[in-house]
C-alpha positions in Angstrom: -16.5 155.7 21.8 -19.5 153.7 23.0 -22.4 153.2 20.6 -25.2 155.8 21.4 -28.4 154.1 22.6 -32.0 155.1 23.2 -33.6 154.7 26.6 -35.1 151.4 25.4 -31.6 149.9 24.9 -31.7 149.6 21.1 -28.6 151.0 19.3 -29.0 154.4 17.7 -27.3 155.7 14.6 -24.3 158.0 14.9 -25.3 161.5 13.6 -22.6 164.0 13.1 -23.4 167.5 12.1 -20.8 170.1 11.1 -22.1 173.5 12.1 -21.3 177.0 13.1 -22.6 179.1 16.0 -24.5 181.6 13.7 -26.2 179.2 11.2 -30.0 179.1 11.2 -30.2 176.1 9.1 -27.9 174.3 11.6 -30.4 175.1 14.4 -33.2 173.9 12.2 -31.5 170.6 11.4 -30.5 170.1 15.1 -34.2 170.7 16.1 -35.6 168.5 13.3 -33.4 165.5 14.4 -34.1 166.2 18.2 -37.9 166.1 17.5 -37.3 162.6 16.2 -35.5 161.6 19.3 -32.1 161.4 17.9 -28.8 162.5 19.5 -26.5 164.5 17.4 -22.7 165.1 17.7 -22.3 168.6 16.7 -18.9 169.7 15.3 -18.3 173.4 15.3 -16.3 174.4 12.1 -16.2 178.1 12.9 -14.0 177.5 16.0 -11.8 174.6 14.7 -10.2 175.0 11.2 -8.9 171.3 11.3 -12.6 170.2 11.6 -13.5 172.5 8.7 -11.0 170.8 6.5 -12.3 167.4 7.7 -15.8 168.5 6.7 -14.6 169.6 3.2 -12.9 166.4 2.7 -15.8 164.1 3.8 -18.4 166.2 1.9 -16.6 166.3 -1.4 -15.8 170.0 -1.0 -19.1 171.4 0.2 -18.4 174.6 2.2 -21.9 175.3 3.5 -23.3 174.2 6.9 -24.8 172.1 8.1 -23.2 169.1 6.7 -24.8 165.9 8.2 -23.6 162.4 8.3 -25.4 159.4 9.5 -23.2 156.4 10.3 -20.6 157.8 8.1 -23.0 158.4 5.1 -23.2 161.9 3.9 -26.8 163.2 3.9 -26.0 166.8 3.0 -27.5 170.0 4.4 -30.8 170.8 6.0 -32.7 170.8 2.6 -31.2 167.3 1.9 -32.2 166.1 5.4 -35.8 167.1 4.9 -36.0 165.5 1.5 -34.4 162.2 2.9 -37.2 162.3 5.5 -39.9 162.8 2.9 -38.6 160.1 0.6 -38.2 157.5 3.5 -34.4 157.5 3.0 -33.8 159.0 6.5 -35.7 156.2 8.2 -33.6 153.6 6.3 -30.4 155.4 7.3 -31.2 155.5 10.9 -32.4 151.9 10.9 -35.9 152.7 12.1 -34.7 154.3 15.4 -37.0 157.4 14.9 
């Protein structure tokens, strides 16, 4: 898979978000990241049981969605994402892309 990039040519972090089609926090997380100009790879766990098991393994058993990973690092859910943004940790994880 090619490295995602912004229009300015700089590499962008890989953001994976496990979600379902009926989760308001997933919608909010997706919009939050998109407002920052970030691309998201959305993985629907309500339609793919194998990917749900993958999410459980990667998130140390967390069953709620969204579960967000940036370059393989587990951020957590929507509240964790917002907290990471407020603390400056999100900026560090995405390498200054946003």
